[in-house]
C-alpha positions in Angstrom: 75.3 186.1 31.7 77.9 187.6 33.4 78.8 188.7 36.7 80.1 192.1 37.9 83.4 191.5 39.0 83.3 194.5 41.4 80.4 192.6 43.3 81.9 189.3 43.3 85.1 190.7 45.0 82.6 192.8 47.3 80.9 189.6 48.5 84.7 187.7 48.8 85.3 190.2 51.0 82.3 190.3 53.4 82.9 186.6 53.5 86.4 187.5 54.7 85.4 189.7 57.2 82.9 187.4 58.6 85.3 184.7 59.2 87.5 187.1 60.7 85.2 188.3 63.2 83.6 184.5 63.9 87.6 183.6 64.5 88.0 186.5 67.0 85.3 185.4 69.0 85.2 182.8 72.0 84.6 180.2 69.1 87.9 181.4 67.4 90.0 181.4 70.7 89.0 177.7 71.5 89.9 176.4 68.0 93.1 178.5 68.2 93.8 176.6 71.4 92.5 173.1 70.3 94.9 173.8 67.3 97.8 174.7 69.5 97.2 171.5 71.5 96.9 169.2 68.3 100.3 170.9 67.5 102.2 169.9 70.5 101.8 173.2 72.5 100.3 171.8 75.7 101.5 174.1 77.8 100.4 173.4 81.4 97.8 171.0 80.9 99.6 168.1 81.8 100.3 169.2 85.2 97.0 170.9 85.5 95.3 167.5 85.0 97.7 165.9 86.9 96.5 168.2 90.2 92.9 167.2 89.6 93.6 163.5 89.5 95.8 163.8 92.9 93.3 165.9 94.4 90.5 163.0 93.6 92.5 160.2 94.8 93.9 161.5 98.0 90.5 163.0 99.1 89.1 159.3 98.3 91.3 157.6 100.4 91.3 160.4 103.4 89.1 163.3 103.1 91.5 165.5 105.6 93.6 166.1 102.2 91.4 168.7 100.9 90.6 170.7 104.4 91.3 174.1 104.8 94.0 173.5 107.3 95.8 170.9 105.3 95.9 173.2 102.2 97.2 175.7 104.2 100.2 173.3 105.5 101.1 172.4 102.2 101.0 175.7 100.9 103.7 176.5 103.7 105.7 173.4 102.5 105.8 174.8 99.0 107.1 177.9 99.6 110.9 177.3 100.5 111.9 174.8 97.9 109.2 176.6 95.4 111.5 179.5 95.6 114.9 177.2 94.9 113.1 175.8 91.7 112.1 179.2 90.3 116.0 179.9 89.9 116.3 176.3 88.5 113.9 177.7 85.7 116.1 180.3 85.0 119.0 177.8 84.0 116.6 175.4 82.9 115.2 177.6 79.9 119.1 178.1 78.6 119.4 174.0 78.2 121.8 174.2 81.5 121.5 172.6 85.0 122.2 173.5 88.4 123.0 170.6 90.8 124.0 172.6 94.1 121.1 174.6 94.6 120.2 172.3 97.8 123.7 172.6 99.0 123.4 176.5 98.4 120.5 176.5 100.5 122.0 174.8 103.3 124.9 177.1 103.2 123.0 179.9 103.5 120.6 178.5 106.4 124.2 178.1 107.9 125.3 181.5 107.4 121.9 182.9 108.9 122.5 180.9 112.0 126.1 181.6 112.5 126.3 185.2 111.9 122.6 186.1 113.5 122.6 183.8 116.7 126.3 183.1 117.3 127.7 186.5 116.5 124.9 188.9 117.3 124.4 190.1 113.8 121.6 192.3 112.5 119.3 189.7 110.7 119.1 191.8 107.9 122.5 192.1 107.3 123.3 188.0 107.8 120.3 187.4 105.1 122.3 190.3 103.0 125.6 188.3 103.3 123.9 184.8 102.4 122.0 186.4 99.6 125.7 188.2 98.2 127.4 184.7 98.6 124.7 183.1 96.5 125.2 185.7 94.0 128.8 185.2 93.7 128.7 181.4 93.4 126.2 182.0 90.6 129.0 184.4 89.1 131.7 182.0 89.3 129.2 179.2 87.7 128.9 181.6 84.8 132.5 182.5 84.3 133.8 178.7 84.5 131.1 178.2 81.5 131.3 181.4 79.8 135.5 181.3 80.1 136.8 178.0 80.1 134.0 176.5 78.6 133.4 173.8 81.8 129.9 172.3 81.3 127.3 173.3 84.0 126.9 169.7 85.2 130.7 169.6 86.3 130.8 173.0 87.6 127.9 173.2 89.8 128.8 169.3 90.7 131.7 170.3 92.5 129.9 173.3 93.6 127.4 171.1 95.3 130.3 169.1 97.1 132.4 172.4 98.0 129.2 174.4 99.5 128.1 171.5 101.7 131.8 171.2 103.1 131.5 174.8 103.9 128.2 174.3 105.5 129.7 171.6 107.7 132.9 173.6 108.5 130.4 176.5 109.6 128.2 174.5 112.1 131.2 172.7 113.7 130.9 169.8 116.0 127.3 171.0 117.3 126.1 170.5 113.9 122.6 172.7 114.3 122.0 176.3 115.6 118.4 176.8 116.9 116.6 179.7 115.7 114.3 181.7 118.8 110.7 180.8 117.8 109.7 184.2 119.0 111.7 185.8 116.6 109.5 187.6 113.6 111.5 185.7 110.7 111.0 182.6 112.3 107.3 183.5 113.0 107.2 184.3 109.1 108.4 180.8 108.3 106.1 178.9 110.6 102.8 180.9 111.5 102.3 184.1 109.8 99.0 184.0 107.7 97.5 187.0 105.6 94.4 188.7 106.8 91.7 187.6 104.9 90.3 191.0 103.3 93.8 191.5 102.1 93.4 188.2 100.6 90.4 188.9 98.7 92.0 192.1 97.6 95.0 190.6 96.2 92.9 187.8 94.5 91.1 190.4 92.3 94.4 191.6 91.2 95.2 189.3 89.0 92.3 189.3 86.9 91.7 193.6 86.6 95.4 193.4 85.3 94.7 191.0 83.0 91.4 192.5 82.0 93.1 196.1 81.7 96.2 195.2 79.9 94.3 192.6 77.4 91.7 195.6 76.5 94.7 198.2 76.3 96.8 196.2 73.7 93.7 195.3 71.9 93.3 198.9 71.2 96.8 199.5 70.5 96.6 196.8 67.7 93.0 198.4 66.3 95.2 202.1 66.2 97.8 200.4 64.2 95.1 199.2 62.1 95.8 195.3 63.1 93.4 192.5 64.3 92.8 193.2 67.8 91.0 190.2 68.8 87.7 190.1 70.7 86.8 192.0 73.7 85.1 189.0 74.8 87.6 187.0 75.0 89.7 189.0 77.3 86.6 189.7 79.6 85.9 185.7 79.5 89.7 185.3 80.4 90.0 188.0 83.4 86.6 186.7 84.7 87.5 183.1 84.9 90.9 183.8 86.7 89.1 185.9 89.0 86.4 183.5 90.0 89.3 180.7 90.4 91.5 183.1 92.6 88.4 184.1 94.5 86.9 180.4 95.1 90.7 179.3 96.6 91.1 182.4 98.9 87.5 181.8 100.2 88.2 178.0 100.9 91.2 178.8 102.6 89.7 181.5 104.9 88.0 178.8 106.1 90.9 177.7 108.1 93.5 179.7 109.1 94.2 181.5 105.7 97.0 182.1 103.1 100.3 182.2 104.4 102.2 185.1 104.0 105.6 182.7 103.1 103.7 181.5 100.3 102.2 184.9 99.0 106.0 185.8 98.5 106.5 183.4 96.5 103.7 183.9 94.5 104.7 187.5 94.2 108.6 186.2 93.1 106.8 183.8 90.6 104.8 187.0 89.0 107.9 189.2 89.1 109.8 186.6 87.4 107.1 185.7 84.8 107.2 189.5 84.0 110.7 189.5 83.4 110.8 186.7 81.1 107.8 187.5 78.7 107.7 191.3 78.8 111.6 192.5 78.9 114.5 191.9 76.5 116.0 190.3 79.1 113.6 187.6 79.4 113.5 187.6 75.5 117.1 187.1 75.1 116.9 184.3 77.5 114.4 182.3 75.6 116.6 183.1 72.5 119.6 182.0 73.7 118.0 178.6 75.4 116.5 178.1 71.6 119.6 178.5 69.9 122.7 180.0 71.2 124.5 180.9 67.8 121.5 182.6 66.2 121.2 184.3 69.2 124.7 185.4 69.2 124.7 186.5 65.6 121.5 188.4 66.1 123.5 190.9 69.0 122.5 189.5 72.1 124.9 189.2 74.8 125.2 185.4 75.5 127.8 185.5 78.0 125.9 188.0 80.1 122.6 185.8 79.7 124.4 183.1 80.8 125.8 185.1 84.3 122.3 186.5 84.8 120.5 183.2 84.8 123.5 181.6 87.2 123.3 184.2 89.5 119.9 184.4 89.8 119.4 180.4 90.3 122.2 180.6 93.0 120.7 183.8 94.6 117.2 182.5 94.7 118.8 179.3 96.3 120.1 181.0 99.3 117.1 182.7 100.0 115.1 179.3 99.8 117.4 178.5 102.4 117.0 181.5 104.4 113.4 180.7 104.7 113.9 176.9 104.9 116.1 178.0 108.4 113.0 179.9 109.2 110.3 177.3 108.8 112.3 174.7 110.9 113.6 177.0 113.3 117.1 175.8 112.9 120.0 175.5 110.9 121.8 172.3 110.8 123.7 169.7 108.6 120.4 168.3 107.1 119.5 171.8 105.7 119.8 171.5 102.2 120.3 167.8 101.9 118.1 164.9 101.3 115.6 165.3 98.4 115.8 169.6 98.1 117.7 169.0 95.0 115.6 166.4 93.7 112.0 168.5 94.4 113.4 171.9 93.2 114.7 170.3 89.8 111.7 168.0 89.4 109.0 170.8 90.1 110.5 173.0 87.4 110.4 169.9 84.7 107.0 168.7 86.1 105.8 172.3 85.9 106.2 172.3 82.2 110.0 173.8 81.8 112.0 172.1 79.2 115.0 170.4 79.6 116.2 171.2 75.9 115.9 174.8 76.4 113.8 177.7 75.2 110.6 176.7 76.6 109.2 177.2 80.0 107.5 179.6 82.7 108.2 180.9 86.1 104.5 179.4 86.8 106.2 176.0 86.3 108.0 176.4 89.3 104.4 177.1 91.4 102.5 174.3 89.6 105.4 171.8 89.7 106.2 172.3 93.5 102.6 171.9 94.2 102.5 168.6 92.6 105.1 167.6 94.7 104.3 168.6 97.7 100.7 167.3 97.4 101.9 164.2 96.6 104.1 164.1 99.6 101.2 165.4 102.0 98.7 163.1 100.7 101.3 159.8 101.3 101.8 161.2 104.7 98.4 161.4 105.5 97.9 157.8 104.3 101.5 157.0 106.9 103.2 155.4 103.8 106.5 155.1 103.7 109.2 157.7 102.0 110.7 155.0 99.9 107.2 154.9 98.2 107.1 158.9 97.7 110.3 158.5 95.7 109.1 156.2 93.6 106.0 157.6 92.9 107.9 161.2 92.3 110.2 159.3 90.0 107.7 158.2 87.9 106.0 161.5 87.7 109.3 162.8 86.8 110.0 160.7 84.0 106.2 161.2 82.8 106.7 164.8 82.6 110.2 164.4 80.6 108.1 161.9 78.2 105.5 164.4 77.7 108.0 167.2 77.0 109.7 164.9 74.3 106.7 163.9 72.4 105.3 167.6 72.3 108.6 168.7 71.1 108.4 165.9 68.2 104.8 167.2 67.7 105.8 170.8 67.3 108.9 169.7 64.7 106.4 167.3 62.3 103.9 169.9 62.4 106.2 172.5 61.6 107.7 170.3 58.7 104.2 169.7 57.6 
């Protein structure tokens, strides 16, 4: 008894189409996510789990930790160092490092104080000079790397010392310059909160953008005859994001709300994320970080990519220094010193940016600095010493690097398999 080949082929195609439709749904998306995790692509899962554990532990030890007022203060503390860490993400994506971001931020705060307060410059002019110097320093690092081959570790370590010396020279014997608390920049850095209605509107925007872009991409793929994925997956992601953001904003509204300076930080993160994921420059950054020689042979201007990364890093460090001066209400010799370098670099790594280059996200700076400041804030509420904070942060940083190394090994073995 023979079977009709056409009917057999038709049934096979029907089964394939059924499996394809199943894979496009929520179940298929979940299976794809689990497959990526098993292959070593953990994404931001470790830092998300870490934030949950930190919140549970410190809230259990001191209920003040998660109260709206304390969370608002925590977000204030995240913004300045987080902006510096955002620049660190750029150089880490290339497998490089900038050890002078703390000194650059301290020098920028000194320039702001000297030009604005001592010499009567307009505040905008003082900020432009500080940011311009940051860009020049970053260009110098890139030139030393591109033209001479000086390792970024050595170049930026030398810059750390030189910039610190320049900062001390500018501040002179007084050692500090106070900024009047009534000035708008200082108010912005210390006590400026978004209206609640605006916070709610902005909380709706990311979900709406995700929904629009996801459905638009799906329609374009279908028009090209490609698999577009299920609309239910896009709707589910947009809904989950919107509910999460609205819950956070609603909770903060019970206190003082969302700080403007933190909103600026988040805006810079979103802009950087778009640049990294959606532009030719961002794709080139990832390619150079993954394999510099292959990127060069593919026609990418590798020197220009290094230049842009170091200029961005140093400029954002300068911006962080300006905002830090506004936050503290002064420009002093202590600005940019201490643990600024540690926190900025650690935040990027803890947030998921690889030290080996080619993998990371602008959101690494956001999540990583929240982890660091949450630990610092929690230990402060418990009246524990800073020595314990350093030890805990060191352990968290080591754990993040271990997870990154294991994930790389898992991806390599999965690829060979």
